C-alpha angles and dihedrals in degrees: 000000000000127000096262092058097257124128115244115243103238147134096315094060091047094051089047095054097038098088093046093051092043091054091047091051093050094048092049091048091050095047087050094053093044089052093050094049093045091051091049092052094045090051090052093048090049097049101039118119120230098242095182094065094073100039118108120189115213112207099182142015093247089070091061092075125204121325117251115272117256090221094063090063114103112246118220114244115231118194116205118194108215118206114246110246121191112234114255119260117228118199122225114248116239122216116245125208116252091240090062096048111110116207114213119200117203118206117249124236093257089054091050090051089052098050098039113092113243127204121212130206112281094026117131117231114198112220117192111218121183113251093233089063090056095053115104118246123247108285094014109136118231118186113221138166098221122031122217117276131215117251104165122017116168114192118249122251109264109238113251092223092054092046094051091047091046091236119158125188151160129240127194117207133190108216126192111215115190125211093274092056094254125141106244099167141005125196128180108246097181123006124215093241094221097101096216099120102275092129094052092048092051097048093049091053096045091058090068098047121109128213141182107250125252120261126228123172087346094304130102113251136179119252144150124263134182124237130190118216119193126202111201132159113233108233 
């Protein structure tokens, strides 16, 4: 009790009114939910359509009636634009006098067979193939019994730049020698690596060399051979 004679509001009063307030809250919540559910059900009843009014029960096929006619259906109209083509113009043939008429006689099948050359079994037909097509390609191996032999081999011109610098070197060349012993092609197989003109000088000199041809089965053939060209300063 306070000094002015009033009781202090405390835990006793809260415990005393707890059950009463809890009961009121539960009752209000239950009424609110019932009202919400009832309103939802009432709305569904008022807005529901009567589905049984438009339902027709067919007991036999005779009640179906005839199907609709296909001729009554509306056909879609399709418009096709045709291109405008000019009518063909045919010229009027002109008569030609008899003296200007040229008669052309075409040979018959028998005449063609008599004039056409025929080749029988065992006949030899000569076919001329360019010699360039018979030469082996670079790197193609040709088996021979006798390799080409050098006949004339003039030394290459020593590059002036290499001579002044005192540079020496070796160049390996692949040379194509035909069946006449002539040089038909020259390729650098291994350069000197000095870059002072040894390769160009060796190629220019090798084009002027002559050889005896390689021999295969007793006949001369074309083949590739390797030659070593040495550049050395005479001291």
